[in-house]
C-alpha positions as CSV (number, residue, x, y, z in Angstrom):
1,M,-11.3,-31.5,-39.9
2,T,-12.5,-29.9,-36.7
3,R,-13.7,-31.5,-33.4
4,P,-16.4,-30.1,-31.9
5,L,-15.9,-29.2,-28.1
6,S,-17.9,-30.1,-25.6
7,T,-20.9,-27.4,-24.3
8,R,-20.6,-28.5,-20.4
9,S,-17.9,-27.8,-18.1
10,S,-18.7,-31.4,-16.6
11,G,-16.2,-32.9,-19.5
12,M,-13.5,-30.8,-19.0
13,S,-10.9,-30.7,-16.0
14,E,-10.0,-27.5,-14.2
15,S,-6.7,-28.1,-16.2
16,D,-7.9,-27.9,-19.6
17,R,-9.1,-24.4,-18.8
18,R,-6.5,-21.2,-17.8
19,P,-7.9,-19.1,-15.5
20,A,-8.0,-15.4,-16.6
21,D,-9.8,-11.9,-16.2
22,V,-10.0,-11.0,-19.7
23,F,-9.9,-12.5,-23.5
24,A,-10.6,-11.5,-26.9
25,F,-11.0,-13.9,-29.8
26,E,-12.5,-13.4,-33.4
27,V,-14.7,-15.7,-35.1
28,L,-13.9,-15.7,-39.1
29,T,-17.4,-16.4,-40.1
30,T,-20.7,-14.5,-41.5
31,P,-22.7,-13.7,-38.1
32,V,-25.9,-15.9,-37.5
33,G,-28.1,-15.4,-34.1
34,K,-28.9,-18.1,-32.0
35,S,-32.8,-19.6,-33.8
36,R,-35.4,-20.5,-31.3
37,P,-36.0,-24.2,-30.7
38,R,-38.0,-26.1,-33.5
39,F,-40.8,-28.8,-33.1
40,T,-41.5,-32.1,-34.8
41,N,-44.8,-33.2,-35.4
42,G,-44.4,-35.6,-32.5
43,G,-43.4,-32.8,-30.1
44,R,-39.5,-33.5,-29.8
45,T,-37.6,-29.9,-29.8
46,Y,-34.4,-29.4,-31.9
47,T,-31.6,-27.1,-33.2
48,L,-30.9,-26.0,-36.4
49,T,-27.8,-27.3,-37.8
50,A,-27.1,-23.6,-38.6
51,T,-27.3,-22.4,-35.4
52,K,-25.0,-25.8,-34.0
53,E,-22.6,-24.9,-36.6
54,A,-22.3,-21.3,-35.6
55,E,-21.7,-22.7,-32.0
56,N,-19.1,-25.0,-33.0
57,N,-17.1,-22.3,-34.6
58,V,-17.5,-19.9,-31.5
59,R,-15.9,-22.4,-29.2
60,L,-13.7,-23.2,-32.1
61,A,-11.9,-19.8,-31.4
62,W,-12.3,-19.9,-27.7
63,D,-10.4,-22.9,-27.9
64,A,-7.9,-21.0,-30.3
65,A,-7.5,-18.5,-27.4
66,D,-6.2,-21.0,-24.8
67,R,-9.3,-21.8,-23.3
68,P,-9.6,-19.0,-20.8
69,Y,-12.0,-19.3,-18.3
70,L,-13.4,-16.3,-15.9
71,G,-14.9,-18.1,-13.1
72,E,-18.0,-17.5,-11.4
73,G,-18.4,-13.9,-10.5
74,P,-19.8,-11.1,-12.8
75,I,-18.6,-10.5,-16.5
76,R,-18.5,-8.0,-19.0
77,L,-19.1,-8.9,-22.3
78,V,-18.2,-6.7,-25.3
79,V,-19.1,-8.3,-28.9
80,G,-19.0,-6.7,-32.5
81,V,-20.7,-8.0,-35.4
82,H,-18.7,-7.7,-38.7
83,V,-20.5,-7.6,-42.1
84,T,-19.8,-7.1,-45.5
85,R,-21.5,-4.3,-47.2
86,P,-23.8,-5.5,-50.2
87,K,-22.5,-5.2,-53.8
88,S,-25.4,-2.2,-54.5
89,H,-23.8,-0.1,-51.6
90,F,-20.7,0.8,-54.3
91,T,-20.2,1.9,-57.8
92,S,-19.2,0.3,-61.3
93,K,-15.9,2.2,-60.3
94,G,-15.5,0.8,-56.5
95,A,-16.3,3.9,-54.9
96,L,-19.5,4.1,-52.2
97,S,-23.1,4.8,-53.9
98,A,-25.3,7.0,-52.8
99,T,-26.8,4.0,-51.2
100,G,-24.2,3.2,-49.6
101,R,-23.1,6.5,-48.1
102,R,-26.4,6.9,-46.3
103,A,-26.1,3.1,-44.7
104,F,-23.3,4.6,-42.4
105,M,-24.1,1.5,-40.2
106,P,-25.9,-1.8,-41.0
107,T,-29.2,-2.4,-39.9
108,S,-29.6,-5.9,-41.1
109,R,-30.0,-9.5,-39.6
110,P,-28.7,-10.9,-37.5
111,D,-30.8,-9.6,-35.0
112,L,-28.1,-8.2,-32.4
113,D,-29.4,-10.1,-28.9
114,N,-29.4,-13.4,-31.1
115,V,-25.8,-13.1,-31.9
116,V,-25.1,-12.1,-27.9
117,K,-27.1,-15.2,-27.2
118,L,-25.5,-17.6,-29.2
119,I,-22.4,-17.2,-28.1
120,A,-23.6,-16.9,-24.3
121,D,-24.8,-20.6,-24.7
122,A,-21.7,-21.6,-26.7
123,L,-19.5,-21.3,-24.0
124,N,-21.5,-21.8,-21.4
125,G,-19.9,-24.1,-18.8
126,L,-16.7,-23.2,-20.8
127,A,-15.3,-19.7,-20.5
128,W,-17.9,-18.8,-17.5
129,K,-19.4,-21.1,-15.3
130,D,-23.3,-19.7,-16.4
131,D,-24.3,-17.3,-19.0
132,A,-26.4,-15.6,-16.3
133,Q,-23.1,-13.8,-14.8
134,L,-23.5,-11.9,-17.8
135,A,-24.1,-8.3,-16.0
136,V,-22.7,-6.0,-18.7
137,V,-22.9,-6.4,-22.6
138,T,-22.5,-4.3,-25.2
139,I,-23.0,-5.1,-28.9
140,T,-22.4,-3.1,-32.5
141,R,-22.9,-3.9,-35.8
142,M,-20.4,-3.1,-38.1
143,W,-19.4,-2.4,-41.7
144,R,-16.1,-4.4,-42.5
145,D,-14.3,-6.1,-45.6
146,Y,-15.0,-9.5,-44.0
147,P,-17.5,-11.0,-42.1
148,G,-16.9,-11.8,-38.4
149,I,-17.2,-11.6,-35.0
150,D,-14.8,-9.9,-32.4
151,V,-15.7,-11.4,-28.6
152,Y,-14.2,-9.8,-25.6
153,A,-15.2,-10.6,-22.0
154,E,-13.4,-10.0,-18.7
155,A,-14.2,-10.1,-15.0
156,I,-15.2,-7.7,-13.3
157,Q,-13.6,-6.9,-10.3
158,P,-15.5,-5.4,-7.6
159,I,-13.6,-1.9,-7.1
160,E,-15.0,-1.1,-10.4
161,I,-18.6,-0.9,-9.2
162,R,-17.3,1.2,-6.0
163,G,-18.4,4.1,-7.3
164,I,-22.3,3.0,-8.4
165,E,-22.8,1.9,-4.3
166,D,-21.5,5.4,-3.2
167,A,-23.5,7.5,-4.9
């Protein structure tokens, strides 16, 4: 049984987090995006179970990657969203059909901005202090034989942005 991880750094001591300049991990689950908060008739807000489970899957993958922590500076986040092709993309012999050949990249849900939001929120206070530190974000959606999300993050060093200031 997997244990849920805390979403706030206050419950985690500095010794529980490994300082790092870069980390990468894979979340082996069907990609989902962060859903909007829902409201009850009484005006209370709640988060959908699917979103909570997806955030926990991200935290578990981060935990398996040795709990890296990028500090409080600017961060580059690269996310690869991998989805499987539907059966309609294949012929009865297993080759790509005309429909499959036309669909060289997936354009289906989940929305990529919501996937980034889910990852950023899931790792808030864990891999970085606050998701406002995300200064550069790159995200792609690609076909793959199995679904999942690849996450790569690195601290941006001052030397990397020197050329921009000098231009």
